[in-house]
Residue, then its C-alpha position, 0 to 999 in steps of 0.5 A: x167607680x161602679x163596675x159597669x162604668x169601668x167596663x164601659x170605659x174599657x170598651x170605649x177605649x178599645x173601640x177608639x183604638x180599633x177605629x184608629x187602626x181602621x183609620x190607618x188602613x184607610x189612610x193607605x188608600x186615601x190622600x192626606x187631604x181626605x184624612x184632614x177633610x173633617x179636622x179643625x184647622x191647626x195653627x202653626x207653632x209660630x214665634x209670635x206665640x212662643x214663650x222663652x225656651x228653657x234648657x234642662x240639660x243633656x240637650x233637653x229643651x222645654x218649649x211652650x206657645x200660648x194663645x190668649x183667651x178670646x179672639x187670639x185663640x178663636x182666630x187660631x181655631x183653638x178654645x176661646x178659653x185659651x190654649x197653651x202648647x207645652x213641649x219637652x224634647x230630647x234625643x235618645x243619644x243623650x237621654x233615656x225614656x222611663x215609666x214612673x209609678x208607686x206600685x200597683x194599684x196605687x196612684x199619686x200625683x205627678x209631683x210625687x211620681x217625678x221625685x221618685x227618679x232622681x235622673x228625671x228631667x221632665x215628666x208627663x201623665x201616662x195611661x188611662x186608669x180607674x180604681x183597679x189600676x192602669x188600663x194597659x200593660x206596664x213593662x220595666x227592665x224588659x219584664x212585665x210589671x203589670x198586665x190585664x189578661x187581654x191584649x193592650x196598647x203600650x208605648x215605650x223604649x225598645x232595643x232594636x236589632x240594627x238592619x244596616x240597610x234600613x238605617x241607624x243613628x251614628x257618629x263619625x265624621x265627613x271631611x270635605x276639603x278642610x271642613x269637617x262635619x259630624x255624621x248623625x246617621x246612616x241609611x235612615x228612612x226618616x232623618x231628623x230636622x237637623x241631620x247629616x245622613x250617609x246613604x251607602x249602596x246597601x240602602x233598602x230604598x230605590x231612592x234616598x229621602x230628599x235632604x235640603x242639600x244633597x251631595x254625591x261622592x265618588x272616588x274620594x271626591x265630591x261628584x255632584x251637589x244639589x243645592x236644593x236637595x234631591x232624592x237620588x239612587x244610592x247606587x250612584x255613589x255615596x249619597x249625603x243628605x243634609x238638613x237644618x243649619x248645615x244645609x246652606x253651608x254644604x251647598x256652597x262646597x265645590x265639586x271635585x273637593x277631596x272627601x274623607x269618610x270616617x264611620x265607626x262599626x255598625x252597632x248591633x242594637x239601637x234604642x228607639x221609641x215604639x208603639x205596639x200591642x202586647x199581652x202577658x205570658x208566663x208559667x209556674x212549674x214544679x217537677x210534675x205540674x205547670x200552671x199558665x198565667x195570663x195576667x200580672x198584678x191585675x186587681x180584678x184577676x183574669x177570668x180566663x186563667x190565673x193571675x201572678x202577683x209579686x212585690x209590686x202589688x201593694x194591696x191585698x189580692x182578691x181571692x181566686x177559686x184557688x190560691x198558691x202562696x210562694x216564698x223564697x228560702x235563704x238561697x233565693x229558691x222558690x217553694x210552695x208554702x201554702x195551697x188554698x184549694x178554695x182561694x184566699x185574699x192575701x198579701x205577697x210575701x217579701x221576695x215571694x209570689x201569689x197565684x190566684x187561679x180563676x178558670x176551671x182548668x187553672x183551678x184544677x192544675x193549681x190544686x195539683x201543687x203540693x206544699x214544699x214543691x220547688x218551683x220556677x216562675x217565668x214570665x214574658x210578653x208577646x208583642x204584635x210587631x215583636x217590639x223588644x220593649x225595655x220600658x213601656x206603659x199604656x197608650x191611647x190610639x196612634x195618631x201619626x205613623x210612618x210620617x203620615x197622619x192616620x187620625x181621621x177626625x170624622x171618627x173622633x171628638x173635635x172638642x177642645x180639651x186638655x190633651x197629652x201625647x208622645x211623638x218620636x222619629x227614627x233619629x231618636x228625637x222624642x217629644x212630650x206634649x200637652x195642650x191646656x188652658x195655660x191659666x189656673x181657673x176654678x173649673x169644678x174639677x173639669x179641665x177646659x181649654x186646650x186643643x183637639x187631638x188632630x191639632x196635637x198630631x199635626x203640631x208633633x208632625x210640624x216639630x219633626x215627629x214621624x210617629x205619635x200616640x195619644x195619652x189620657x187627657x182632661x184632668x189627667x193632663x199634667x206636665x212637669x219640668x226639672x229646672x236646673x237650680x230651681x227644681x220641679x215646676x209644673x209646665x202645662x199650668x201654674x203650680x197652684x192648679x189642682x192635681x189629679x192622682x195618676x196610675x203612672x207617668x212617663x219621663x225623660x231621664x239623663x242616661x248617666 
């Protein structure tokens, strides 16, 4: 791919992200109907088009809906070539969220990436990419694995400090008379579709979210029952909001029934999904010198500073204007082995690092280091919303945020194409989603069929997502599921369809 094409593509995706952020600002001052005014209508994920569900273990479920080519799809405002919506969903109570890769800047198809993690139950294509690697940062085990020098958008798993008043997932039981119910959360701003959430007097809102059935508890008794649900003040007593199959059961309980509430201690942290914008920060220091770097394993090198390479970079690095080669001794301490004042192309030594300095100030500092200097390396990332990512990789623009559709269709393409997206909510539910043609076809390497981006967003909201982001699509759209006793199978299309190599992928993994 030509450099000019790469540059144009990078500018294009950043423009899309900017327009999406702009649309969020607009969404706050316009009604939802206005945001939807230029969107193609979205069919419901109905039973008539649903294919059999598949259980993958750990509460993870694979679901799909198929609209047949021709009038069936056209009547639903989908591609006349047909549309299949594929979804895998699980809850962070029982799963974790991973990023799959084969090193930087290597690419592999999803069959290879999926097999790289024995705990994975489902996988989905990840970031936009080109011959130089992903367009956005990657974070693994809380450390920057890869980052261009600019701010980039990521989605992934965070470790969130619990603020009790703003809610958290919980266990525990609520006993009413002789009936015992499992508690799913406390003070949650956005409860799940199937949930029983307790609201204490310290809840951050004036009114609790409305459940399908609402109880108010006082003095160890059921004080009031709202069979159709209500938003009430948490100061009126302990409020119980119930959604899903439990709601009609709870609605039939009697007032004045005795109540016993059992909750475990409030946890300090909770794993959640988040989208944010991040940038890499780091330095290499000796006793007398410190060199800052702002890119990690970035093939093209940072032009504004210097770039750090580690063992995850699998190719020969490009040469900066000055190069530091760093290796460990037998105790693991790091030392400068070579200082190339004019810069060289080189590979990273096992356990070592390469620094390629490019800007004038970085080159001046790099040349001050001496062979034999003992050094330390620190690296971190800064996130705009201070998200403490454990694992993350690149994303496209946000589509849903805080339960609101922020995708303004007039600013984006309404072409029906294969799409990939991730949705989630505060209750810990995560959805991986693709839309595709559903059938294998000789398409000259250009995937057709599928949906619009706004349709993906609305489907995820229908399923219960309060936040969602778009990923790479078109020929990159690929989803696999690991079926018990069968193994990995493609889910968006038949196995015999062609596969595109990817820079990385996302996965739903077993916790244990």
